[in-house]
Each structure stands twice: as C-alpha cells, then as structure tokens.
Residue, then its C-alpha position, 0 to 999 in steps of 0.5 A: x838950465x842944464x847945458x850938456x857938452x858932448x865934447x868928442x868922446x867916443x861915448x858921446x859921438x855918432x849914434x851915442x850922441x843921438x841916444x844921449x840927446x834923447x835921454x836929455x830930452x826925456x828928462x827935460x820933459x819929465x822935470x820941466x827943466x831946460x836942457x841944452x845939448x852941445x854935440x860935435x859938429x859932425x853930429x849936429x844935424x843928426x841930433x837936431x833931427x832926433x830931439x826938440x830941445x835946444x841944440x847948440x854947436x860946440x864952436x863956430x868960426x868968424x867966417x861967412x860962407x866961402x873958401x874956408x876949408x876946415x872952418x865952421x860958419x854960423x850960417x852952416x850951424x844954423x842950417x844944420x838946426x843949431x839954436x845957438x853956440x858955445x864959445x871960448x871953452x877952455x879946450x877951444x879958447x879964442x883971442x878977444x878980437x876973434x871972440x868979438x867977431x865970432x859972437x857977431x857972426x852968431x848973432x847975425x844968424x840968430x844963434x844964442x850964445x853961451x860964452x865960457x870964462x876961466x875967471x870973473x874978470x874975463x866973464x865981466x868983460x864978456x858982458x860987453x858982447x851981450x851973451x845969453x849966458x856966461x859959463x864960469x869954468x875954472x880950467x884946473x877943475x874941468x874933468x875933475x872930481x871936485x865942483x867949482x861950487x865946493x872948491x871955490x864958492x867965493x868965485x861964484x858969489x863974485x861972478x853972480x854979484x858982478x854979472x847977475x843971477x840970470x846969466x851965470x852958469x857954473x861949470x867944471x867938476x860937477x857930478x851930482x845933485x849935491x854939486x848942483x844944489x851948492x851952485x844954485x845956493x850961490x845964485x847961479x842960473x844953471x850948470x854946464x857939465x860933460x864927462x860925468x854924463x858923457x862917460x856914465x854907464x847909466x846917463x839917465x841915472x846921472x842926469x835925472x837927480x841933477x835936473x830934479x835939484x832945480x825943482 
C-alpha cells in the first residue's frame, strides 16, 4: 500500500492534484499495488471524479452537519466521494479526546481511517480506535532526506512487533525504492509519503519504481 499525501503545495493542488492522482491511478493499475491519494479538501471532489483509486481526505473534524464555519465534516467528505480520511498528521495534530470523536464520526459515515503517530507508544494507544492502518512518522524526518527505515529501523521493528504487520505504514523521509524496500524488509504493510512525489519534476518517474518495490 502506498499513501500519497498531496498536502497544500502549489504543485499538488488544483488541476495539479488531478494530474498527480491520474499518475497514481495509472501506476496502481500497471503494478497492481494499491495507491491511496490524499488531496486538499478543495480538490477532493475533482480528484474523486477523475480517478477510481481510493481517495482520502487529509483531515476531518468531529462535527455533524450544521453551523460549523470553517470545519470539515465526515458527512461532507463522504458526499464529495472520500473513501476515508487521514488523521493526526504531525502537521495537523489532535488531542486524544478530539481524535476519539473524529474517528467515531468517520466510522459513522463508513470512512476508512489512517491514523498518524509520532512514536510507537502513541501508535499502540491508537489501536484502541481500531483504525485501518497506523502511519508511523517521526516528526524530525518529515520532508527530510533520510527515511525512517534508515534513520531509525529499530522504531519500525518495535511498531510492527507491537501493532502487527498488517497495520503499520512507514512514513517520513521516503524518497525512492531503496527506502521502500528497507521499510518492507522491516515488516511494514506500506508507506506514506508526500514531497518526494508532490514536488518532483517527473512524478511518474518517482512513483513507478516505488510501486515496483512492492512486487
């Protein structure tokens, strides 16, 4: 499994989000590897209409439809075609009670849930919420040049041991197929990455070997 977070880069929003999502779909079909894209809320519906792979919201809030200016409901995400949501990313952290409520709202709408965790102890706690996957991302490595599998493989081994191979995604600093292979060798289910793809001059050239590393 590959999760691509489009964040809010100029290069990965608006029509660029649609173009990148189509590249992700092409490579998923070509390799048979599941690719999930996480576009901005502003691009969610446009991306959903353009591709048939899974599309996740980057975030939702624990609200029901109503007078909540500026918030993103699970219901609205679902109506825009979201298959799931990413939650608790290091760039959009939630306190525990808010996270519990948000996951509950997501599940009420039938959304899949990928939770991010900055360390193993919190990842283990997140198991209480029964997410589909947990993405382990060390904050100091996000958008960096060194992957978590190479910088701190012990952390991934510990996460896989305590959480299980079928739930752990490795994130932060992943750039190429070698980073992916190193992560998979440690027992993870997949990876989550962003800037290496979002900002690439040739996004297809980046993603294809990463997908092939799963085969």
